[in-house]
PDBQT receptor file of N, H, CA, C and O in Angstrom, charges set to zero:
ATOM      1  N   MET A   1     -12.010  -0.876  -6.313  1.00  0.00    +0.000 N 
ATOM      2  CA  MET A   1     -11.599  -1.129  -8.044  1.00  0.00    +0.000 C 
ATOM      3  C   MET A   1     -12.329   0.476  -8.632  1.00  0.00    +0.000 C 
ATOM      4  O   MET A   1     -13.442   0.860  -8.271  1.00  0.00    +0.000 OA
ATOM      5  N   ILE A   2     -11.555   1.129  -9.444  1.00  0.00    +0.000 N 
ATOM      6  H   ILE A   2     -10.651   0.817  -9.737  1.00  0.00    +0.000 HD
ATOM      7  CA  ILE A   2     -11.962   2.274 -10.048  1.00  0.00    +0.000 C 
ATOM      8  C   ILE A   2     -12.207   2.004 -11.443  1.00  0.00    +0.000 C 
ATOM      9  O   ILE A   2     -11.593   1.142 -12.071  1.00  0.00    +0.000 OA
ATOM     10  N   SER A   3     -13.169   2.796 -11.959  1.00  0.00    +0.000 N 
ATOM     11  H   SER A   3     -13.668   3.496 -11.449  1.00  0.00    +0.000 HD
ATOM     12  CA  SER A   3     -13.358   2.485 -13.423  1.00  0.00    +0.000 C 
ATOM     13  C   SER A   3     -12.245   3.101 -14.203  1.00  0.00    +0.000 C 
ATOM     14  O   SER A   3     -11.524   3.958 -13.694  1.00  0.00    +0.000 OA
ATOM     15  N   GLY A   4     -12.056   2.585 -15.712  1.00  0.00    +0.000 N 
ATOM     16  H   GLY A   4     -12.642   1.888 -16.125  1.00  0.00    +0.000 HD
ATOM     17  CA  GLY A   4     -11.194   2.956 -16.333  1.00  0.00    +0.000 C 
ATOM     18  C   GLY A   4     -10.923   4.427 -16.765  1.00  0.00    +0.000 C 
ATOM     19  O   GLY A   4      -9.845   4.995 -16.940  1.00  0.00    +0.000 OA
ATOM     20  N   LYS A   5     -12.306   4.925 -16.898  1.00  0.00    +0.000 N 
ATOM     21  H   LYS A   5     -13.182   4.463 -16.756  1.00  0.00    +0.000 HD
ATOM     22  CA  LYS A   5     -12.604   6.311 -17.145  1.00  0.00    +0.000 C 
ATOM     23  C   LYS A   5     -12.003   7.030 -16.045  1.00  0.00    +0.000 C 
ATOM     24  O   LYS A   5     -11.417   8.037 -16.442  1.00  0.00    +0.000 OA
ATOM     25  N   ASP A   6     -11.949   6.853 -14.795  1.00  0.00    +0.000 N 
ATOM     26  H   ASP A   6     -12.425   6.035 -14.472  1.00  0.00    +0.000 HD
ATOM     27  CA  ASP A   6     -11.393   7.645 -13.815  1.00  0.00    +0.000 C 
ATOM     28  C   ASP A   6      -9.976   7.835 -13.705  1.00  0.00    +0.000 C 
ATOM     29  O   ASP A   6      -9.368   8.852 -13.371  1.00  0.00    +0.000 OA
ATOM     30  N   LEU A   7      -9.555   6.752 -14.022  1.00  0.00    +0.000 N 
ATOM     31  H   LEU A   7     -10.049   5.926 -14.294  1.00  0.00    +0.000 HD
ATOM     32  CA  LEU A   7      -7.974   6.439 -14.233  1.00  0.00    +0.000 C 
ATOM     33  C   LEU A   7      -7.480   7.369 -15.364  1.00  0.00    +0.000 C 
ATOM     34  O   LEU A   7      -6.476   8.054 -15.170  1.00  0.00    +0.000 OA
ATOM     35  N   VAL A   8      -8.163   7.420 -16.566  1.00  0.00    +0.000 N 
ATOM     36  H   VAL A   8      -8.979   6.864 -16.723  1.00  0.00    +0.000 HD
ATOM     37  CA  VAL A   8      -7.683   8.073 -17.618  1.00  0.00    +0.000 C 
ATOM     38  C   VAL A   8      -7.996   9.377 -17.242  1.00  0.00    +0.000 C 
ATOM     39  O   VAL A   8      -7.075  10.139 -17.537  1.00  0.00    +0.000 OA
ATOM     40  N   GLU A   9      -9.024   9.977 -16.655  1.00  0.00    +0.000 N 
ATOM     41  H   GLU A   9      -9.772   9.358 -16.415  1.00  0.00    +0.000 HD
ATOM     42  CA  GLU A   9      -9.242  11.460 -16.457  1.00  0.00    +0.000 C 
ATOM     43  C   GLU A   9      -8.117  11.825 -15.411  1.00  0.00    +0.000 C 
ATOM     44  O   GLU A   9      -7.573  12.926 -15.500  1.00  0.00    +0.000 OA
ATOM     45  N   TYR A  10      -7.749  10.925 -14.414  1.00  0.00    +0.000 N 
ATOM     46  H   TYR A  10      -8.191  10.031 -14.342  1.00  0.00    +0.000 HD
ATOM     47  CA  TYR A  10      -6.815  11.234 -13.350  1.00  0.00    +0.000 C 
ATOM     48  C   TYR A  10      -5.285  11.673 -14.342  1.00  0.00    +0.000 C 
ATOM     49  O   TYR A  10      -4.677  12.744 -14.358  1.00  0.00    +0.000 OA
ATOM     50  N   ILE A  11      -5.050  10.606 -14.974  1.00  0.00    +0.000 N 
ATOM     51  H   ILE A  11      -5.544   9.736 -14.962  1.00  0.00    +0.000 HD
ATOM     52  CA  ILE A  11      -3.607  10.542 -15.793  1.00  0.00    +0.000 C 
ATOM     53  C   ILE A  11      -3.903  11.998 -16.786  1.00  0.00    +0.000 C 
ATOM     54  O   ILE A  11      -2.904  12.674 -17.031  1.00  0.00    +0.000 OA
ATOM     55  N   ILE A  12      -4.834  12.328 -17.174  1.00  0.00    +0.000 N 
ATOM     56  H   ILE A  12      -5.646  11.779 -16.974  1.00  0.00    +0.000 HD
ATOM     57  CA  ILE A  12      -5.045  13.324 -18.147  1.00  0.00    +0.000 C 
ATOM     58  C   ILE A  12      -4.631  14.688 -17.335  1.00  0.00    +0.000 C 
ATOM     59  O   ILE A  12      -3.838  15.556 -17.698  1.00  0.00    +0.000 OA
ATOM     60  N   ASN A  13      -5.459  14.616 -16.040  1.00  0.00    +0.000 N 
ATOM     61  H   ASN A  13      -6.104  13.910 -15.745  1.00  0.00    +0.000 HD
ATOM     62  CA  ASN A  13      -5.240  15.866 -15.172  1.00  0.00    +0.000 C 
ATOM     63  C   ASN A  13      -3.797  16.063 -14.730  1.00  0.00    +0.000 C 
ATOM     64  O   ASN A  13      -3.225  17.149 -14.823  1.00  0.00    +0.000 OA
ATOM     65  N   TYR A  14      -3.266  15.016 -14.272  1.00  0.00    +0.000 N 
ATOM     66  H   TYR A  14      -3.730  14.134 -14.197  1.00  0.00    +0.000 HD
ATOM     67  CA  TYR A  14      -2.053  14.915 -13.850  1.00  0.00    +0.000 C 
ATOM     68  C   TYR A  14      -0.919  15.243 -14.848  1.00  0.00    +0.000 C 
ATOM     69  O   TYR A  14      -0.225  16.223 -14.576  1.00  0.00    +0.000 OA
ATOM     70  N   PHE A  15      -0.659  14.568 -15.928  1.00  0.00    +0.000 N 
ATOM     71  H   PHE A  15      -1.223  13.772 -16.149  1.00  0.00    +0.000 HD
ATOM     72  CA  PHE A  15       0.167  15.023 -17.050  1.00  0.00    +0.000 C 
ATOM     73  C   PHE A  15      -0.019  15.962 -17.989  1.00  0.00    +0.000 C 
ATOM     74  O   PHE A  15       0.937  16.470 -18.575  1.00  0.00    +0.000 OA
ATOM     75  N   GLY A  16      -1.426  16.330 -18.258  1.00  0.00    +0.000 N 
ATOM     76  H   GLY A  16      -2.202  15.917 -17.782  1.00  0.00    +0.000 HD
ATOM     77  CA  GLY A  16      -1.856  17.181 -19.094  1.00  0.00    +0.000 C 
ATOM     78  C   GLY A  16      -1.974  16.348 -20.472  1.00  0.00    +0.000 C 
ATOM     79  O   GLY A  16      -2.232  15.145 -20.528  1.00  0.00    +0.000 OA
ATOM     80  N   GLU A  17      -1.767  17.095 -21.441  1.00  0.00    +0.000 N 
ATOM     81  H   GLU A  17      -1.557  18.072 -21.396  1.00  0.00    +0.000 HD
ATOM     82  CA  GLU A  17      -2.199  16.711 -22.819  1.00  0.00    +0.000 C 
ATOM     83  C   GLU A  17      -1.072  15.401 -23.210  1.00  0.00    +0.000 C 
ATOM     84  O   GLU A  17       0.134  15.589 -23.373  1.00  0.00    +0.000 OA
ATOM     85  N   VAL A  18      -1.695  14.181 -23.308  1.00  0.00    +0.000 N 
ATOM     86  H   VAL A  18      -2.675  14.028 -23.176  1.00  0.00    +0.000 HD
ATOM     87  CA  VAL A  18      -0.882  13.061 -23.590  1.00  0.00    +0.000 C 
ATOM     88  C   VAL A  18      -1.410  12.317 -24.988  1.00  0.00    +0.000 C 
ATOM     89  O   VAL A  18      -2.592  12.531 -25.261  1.00  0.00    +0.000 OA
ATOM     90  N   ASN A  19      -0.834  11.665 -25.685  1.00  0.00    +0.000 N 
ATOM     91  H   ASN A  19       0.125  11.491 -25.463  1.00  0.00    +0.000 HD
ATOM     92  CA  ASN A  19      -1.204  11.090 -26.810  1.00  0.00    +0.000 C 
ATOM     93  C   ASN A  19      -1.737   9.754 -26.616  1.00  0.00    +0.000 C 
ATOM     94  O   ASN A  19      -1.441   9.239 -25.538  1.00  0.00    +0.000 OA
ATOM     95  N   ALA A  20      -2.449   9.080 -27.404  1.00  0.00    +0.000 N 
ATOM     96  H   ALA A  20      -2.690   9.499 -28.279  1.00  0.00    +0.000 HD
ATOM     97  CA  ALA A  20      -3.021   7.751 -27.037  1.00  0.00    +0.000 C 
ATOM     98  C   ALA A  20      -2.167   6.765 -26.633  1.00  0.00    +0.000 C 
ATOM     99  O   ALA A  20      -2.519   6.036 -25.707  1.00  0.00    +0.000 OA
ATOM    100  N   LYS A  21      -0.745   6.559 -27.341  1.00  0.00    +0.000 N 
ATOM    101  H   LYS A  21      -0.459   7.151 -28.094  1.00  0.00    +0.000 HD
ATOM    102  CA  LYS A  21       0.011   5.724 -26.791  1.00  0.00    +0.000 C 
ATOM    103  C   LYS A  21       0.553   5.882 -25.387  1.00  0.00    +0.000 C 
ATOM    104  O   LYS A  21       0.701   4.894 -24.668  1.00  0.00    +0.000 OA
ATOM    105  N   GLN A  22       0.877   7.203 -24.950  1.00  0.00    +0.000 N 
ATOM    106  H   GLN A  22       0.757   8.006 -25.534  1.00  0.00    +0.000 HD
ATOM    107  CA  GLN A  22       1.459   7.695 -23.754  1.00  0.00    +0.000 C 
ATOM    108  C   GLN A  22       0.410   7.428 -22.905  1.00  0.00    +0.000 C 
ATOM    109  O   GLN A  22       0.748   7.004 -21.799  1.00  0.00    +0.000 OA
ATOM    110  N   LEU A  23      -0.945   7.576 -23.143  1.00  0.00    +0.000 N 
ATOM    111  H   LEU A  23      -1.219   7.920 -24.041  1.00  0.00    +0.000 HD
ATOM    112  CA  LEU A  23      -1.947   7.046 -22.077  1.00  0.00    +0.000 C 
ATOM    113  C   LEU A  23      -1.998   5.711 -21.881  1.00  0.00    +0.000 C 
ATOM    114  O   LEU A  23      -1.932   5.218 -20.755  1.00  0.00    +0.000 OA
ATOM    115  N   GLN A  24      -2.122   5.003 -22.996  1.00  0.00    +0.000 N 
ATOM    116  H   GLN A  24      -2.175   5.403 -23.911  1.00  0.00    +0.000 HD
ATOM    117  CA  GLN A  24      -1.965   3.093 -22.775  1.00  0.00    +0.000 C 
ATOM    118  C   GLN A  24      -0.812   2.875 -22.047  1.00  0.00    +0.000 C 
ATOM    119  O   GLN A  24      -0.879   1.912 -21.282  1.00  0.00    +0.000 OA
ATOM    120  N   LYS A  25       0.373   3.577 -22.067  1.00  0.00    +0.000 N 
ATOM    121  H   LYS A  25       0.427   4.359 -22.688  1.00  0.00    +0.000 HD
ATOM    122  CA  LYS A  25       1.332   3.146 -21.391  1.00  0.00    +0.000 C 
ATOM    123  C   LYS A  25       1.329   3.525 -19.908  1.00  0.00    +0.000 C 
ATOM    124  O   LYS A  25       1.600   2.671 -19.063  1.00  0.00    +0.000 OA
ATOM    125  N   LEU A  26       1.046   4.717 -19.588  1.00  0.00    +0.000 N 
ATOM    126  H   LEU A  26       0.826   5.411 -20.273  1.00  0.00    +0.000 HD
ATOM    127  CA  LEU A  26       0.708   5.352 -18.307  1.00  0.00    +0.000 C 
ATOM    128  C   LEU A  26      -0.338   4.362 -17.526  1.00  0.00    +0.000 C 
ATOM    129  O   LEU A  26      -0.109   3.969 -16.382  1.00  0.00    +0.000 OA
ATOM    130  N   ALA A  27      -1.420   4.030 -18.207  1.00  0.00    +0.000 N 
ATOM    131  H   ALA A  27      -1.606   4.349 -19.136  1.00  0.00    +0.000 HD
ATOM    132  CA  ALA A  27      -2.370   3.283 -17.626  1.00  0.00    +0.000 C 
ATOM    133  C   ALA A  27      -2.165   1.860 -17.286  1.00  0.00    +0.000 C 
ATOM    134  O   ALA A  27      -2.697   1.266 -16.348  1.00  0.00    +0.000 OA
ATOM    135  N   TYR A  28      -1.202   1.300 -18.290  1.00  0.00    +0.000 N 
ATOM    136  H   TYR A  28      -0.770   1.782 -19.052  1.00  0.00    +0.000 HD
ATOM    137  CA  TYR A  28      -0.647   0.104 -17.818  1.00  0.00    +0.000 C 
ATOM    138  C   TYR A  28       0.352   0.099 -16.926  1.00  0.00    +0.000 C 
ATOM    139  O   TYR A  28       0.213  -0.803 -16.101  1.00  0.00    +0.000 OA
ATOM    140  N   LEU A  29       1.326   0.775 -16.771  1.00  0.00    +0.000 N 
ATOM    141  H   LEU A  29       1.439   1.509 -17.442  1.00  0.00    +0.000 HD
ATOM    142  CA  LEU A  29       2.114   1.026 -15.512  1.00  0.00    +0.000 C 
ATOM    143  C   LEU A  29       1.571   1.202 -14.310  1.00  0.00    +0.000 C 
ATOM    144  O   LEU A  29       2.033   0.733 -13.270  1.00  0.00    +0.000 OA
ATOM    145  N   THR A  30       0.459   1.960 -14.416  1.00  0.00    +0.000 N 
ATOM    146  H   THR A  30       0.084   2.341 -15.261  1.00  0.00    +0.000 HD
ATOM    147  CA  THR A  30      -0.204   2.313 -13.019  1.00  0.00    +0.000 C 
ATOM    148  C   THR A  30      -0.716   0.962 -12.559  1.00  0.00    +0.000 C 
ATOM    149  O   THR A  30      -0.578   0.604 -11.390  1.00  0.00    +0.000 OA
ATOM    150  N   GLU A  31      -1.302   0.218 -13.469  1.00  0.00    +0.000 N 
ATOM    151  H   GLU A  31      -1.415   0.509 -14.419  1.00  0.00    +0.000 HD
ATOM    152  CA  GLU A  31      -2.134  -0.828 -12.963  1.00  0.00    +0.000 C 
ATOM    153  C   GLU A  31      -0.870  -1.896 -12.658  1.00  0.00    +0.000 C 
ATOM    154  O   GLU A  31      -0.960  -2.544 -11.615  1.00  0.00    +0.000 OA
ATOM    155  N   LEU A  32      -0.068  -2.044 -13.245  1.00  0.00    +0.000 N 
ATOM    156  H   LEU A  32       0.005  -1.518 -14.093  1.00  0.00    +0.000 HD
ATOM    157  CA  LEU A  32       1.122  -2.972 -12.889  1.00  0.00    +0.000 C 
ATOM    158  C   LEU A  32       1.714  -2.712 -11.415  1.00  0.00    +0.000 C 
ATOM    159  O   LEU A  32       1.932  -3.607 -10.598  1.00  0.00    +0.000 OA
ATOM    160  N   GLU A  33       1.912  -1.488 -11.233  1.00  0.00    +0.000 N 
ATOM    161  H   GLU A  33       1.735  -0.762 -11.896  1.00  0.00    +0.000 HD
ATOM    162  CA  GLU A  33       2.654  -1.282 -10.013  1.00  0.00    +0.000 C 
ATOM    163  C   GLU A  33       1.439  -1.464  -8.961  1.00  0.00    +0.000 C 
ATOM    164  O   GLU A  33       1.678  -2.112  -7.942  1.00  0.00    +0.000 OA
ATOM    165  N   TYR A  34       0.194  -0.944  -9.152  1.00  0.00    +0.000 N 
ATOM    166  H   TYR A  34       0.000  -0.418  -9.980  1.00  0.00    +0.000 HD
ATOM    167  CA  TYR A  34      -0.816  -1.287  -8.014  1.00  0.00    +0.000 C 
ATOM    168  C   TYR A  34      -1.047  -2.638  -7.807  1.00  0.00    +0.000 C 
ATOM    169  O   TYR A  34      -1.435  -3.090  -6.730  1.00  0.00    +0.000 OA
ATOM    170  N   MET A  35      -0.794  -3.381  -8.920  1.00  0.00    +0.000 N 
ATOM    171  H   MET A  35      -0.479  -3.014  -9.795  1.00  0.00    +0.000 HD
ATOM    172  CA  MET A  35      -0.932  -5.017  -8.553  1.00  0.00    +0.000 C 
ATOM    173  C   MET A  35       0.238  -5.338  -7.802  1.00  0.00    +0.000 C 
ATOM    174  O   MET A  35       0.049  -6.067  -6.828  1.00  0.00    +0.000 OA
ATOM    175  N   LYS A  36       1.330  -4.983  -8.019  1.00  0.00    +0.000 N 
ATOM    176  H   LYS A  36       1.484  -4.391  -8.810  1.00  0.00    +0.000 HD
ATOM    177  CA  LYS A  36       2.377  -5.340  -7.258  1.00  0.00    +0.000 C 
ATOM    178  C   LYS A  36       2.415  -5.153  -5.803  1.00  0.00    +0.000 C 
ATOM    179  O   LYS A  36       2.819  -6.003  -5.010  1.00  0.00    +0.000 OA
ATOM    180  N   ALA A  37       1.891  -3.785  -5.447  1.00  0.00    +0.000 N 
ATOM    181  H   ALA A  37       1.562  -3.095  -6.092  1.00  0.00    +0.000 HD
ATOM    182  CA  ALA A  37       1.749  -3.363  -4.248  1.00  0.00    +0.000 C 
ATOM    183  C   ALA A  37       0.572  -4.111  -3.326  1.00  0.00    +0.000 C 
ATOM    184  O   ALA A  37       0.765  -4.396  -2.145  1.00  0.00    +0.000 OA
ATOM    185  N   HIS A  38      -0.600  -4.371  -3.992  1.00  0.00    +0.000 N 
ATOM    186  H   HIS A  38      -0.757  -4.140  -4.952  1.00  0.00    +0.000 HD
ATOM    187  CA  HIS A  38      -1.706  -4.751  -3.557  1.00  0.00    +0.000 C 
ATOM    188  C   HIS A  38      -2.398  -6.068  -3.857  1.00  0.00    +0.000 C 
ATOM    189  O   HIS A  38      -3.375  -6.529  -3.268  1.00  0.00    +0.000 OA
ATOM    190  N   GLY A  39      -1.690  -6.625  -4.930  1.00  0.00    +0.000 N 
ATOM    191  H   GLY A  39      -0.896  -6.250  -5.409  1.00  0.00    +0.000 HD
ATOM    192  CA  GLY A  39      -2.272  -7.972  -5.224  1.00  0.00    +0.000 C 
ATOM    193  C   GLY A  39      -3.587  -7.984  -5.814  1.00  0.00    +0.000 C 
ATOM    194  O   GLY A  39      -4.221  -9.038  -5.832  1.00  0.00    +0.000 OA
ATOM    195  N   GLU A  40      -4.052  -6.947  -6.287  1.00  0.00    +0.000 N 
ATOM    196  H   GLU A  40      -3.537  -6.090  -6.273  1.00  0.00    +0.000 HD
ATOM    197  CA  GLU A  40      -5.408  -6.939  -6.974  1.00  0.00    +0.000 C 
ATOM    198  C   GLU A  40      -5.245  -5.961  -8.118  1.00  0.00    +0.000 C 
ATOM    199  O   GLU A  40      -4.246  -5.254  -8.254  1.00  0.00    +0.000 OA
ATOM    200  N   ARG A  41      -6.558  -5.967  -9.143  1.00  0.00    +0.000 N 
ATOM    201  H   ARG A  41      -7.369  -6.541  -9.032  1.00  0.00    +0.000 HD
ATOM    202  CA  ARG A  41      -6.508  -4.957  -9.971  1.00  0.00    +0.000 C 
ATOM    203  C   ARG A  41      -6.903  -3.715  -9.575  1.00  0.00    +0.000 C 
ATOM    204  O   ARG A  41      -7.722  -3.646  -8.659  1.00  0.00    +0.000 OA
ATOM    205  N   LEU A  42      -6.477  -2.696 -10.091  1.00  0.00    +0.000 N 
ATOM    206  H   LEU A  42      -5.811  -2.752 -10.835  1.00  0.00    +0.000 HD
ATOM    207  CA  LEU A  42      -6.827  -1.239  -9.944  1.00  0.00    +0.000 C 
ATOM    208  C   LEU A  42      -8.164  -1.003 -10.667  1.00  0.00    +0.000 C 
ATOM    209  O   LEU A  42      -9.138  -0.558 -10.060  1.00  0.00    +0.000 OA
ATOM    210  N   THR A  43      -8.190  -1.278 -11.839  1.00  0.00    +0.000 N 
ATOM    211  H   THR A  43      -7.399  -1.640 -12.332  1.00  0.00    +0.000 HD
ATOM    212  CA  THR A  43      -9.400  -0.649 -12.849  1.00  0.00    +0.000 C 
ATOM    213  C   THR A  43      -9.758  -2.014 -13.523  1.00  0.00    +0.000 C 
ATOM    214  O   THR A  43      -9.203  -3.108 -13.426  1.00  0.00    +0.000 OA
ATOM    215  N   ASP A  44     -10.959  -1.581 -14.303  1.00  0.00    +0.000 N 
ATOM    216  H   ASP A  44     -11.410  -0.692 -14.381  1.00  0.00    +0.000 HD
ATOM    217  CA  ASP A  44     -11.827  -2.617 -15.082  1.00  0.00    +0.000 C 
ATOM    218  C   ASP A  44     -11.250  -2.724 -16.406  1.00  0.00    +0.000 C 
ATOM    219  O   ASP A  44     -11.921  -3.265 -17.285  1.00  0.00    +0.000 OA
ATOM    220  N   LEU A  45      -9.940  -2.218 -16.698  1.00  0.00    +0.000 N 
ATOM    221  H   LEU A  45      -9.395  -1.778 -15.984  1.00  0.00    +0.000 HD
ATOM    222  CA  LEU A  45      -9.543  -1.891 -18.200  1.00  0.00    +0.000 C 
ATOM    223  C   LEU A  45      -9.007  -3.099 -18.645  1.00  0.00    +0.000 C 
ATOM    224  O   LEU A  45      -8.589  -3.201 -19.798  1.00  0.00    +0.000 OA
TER     225      LEU A  45
C-alpha cells in the first residue's frame, strides 16, 4: 500500500496541473482499477 500523498504527487507529476475535482476523480479511478486488478486497496485514502 502506498500513501495517499505519494499517489497525489504521482498524478500531479504525470498529468501536470489539475484542479481539486480532477485530482479527486483521478485518485478514485486509479484506486478502482487497482482494486479490480489486485483485489486490495492501493492507498490509505
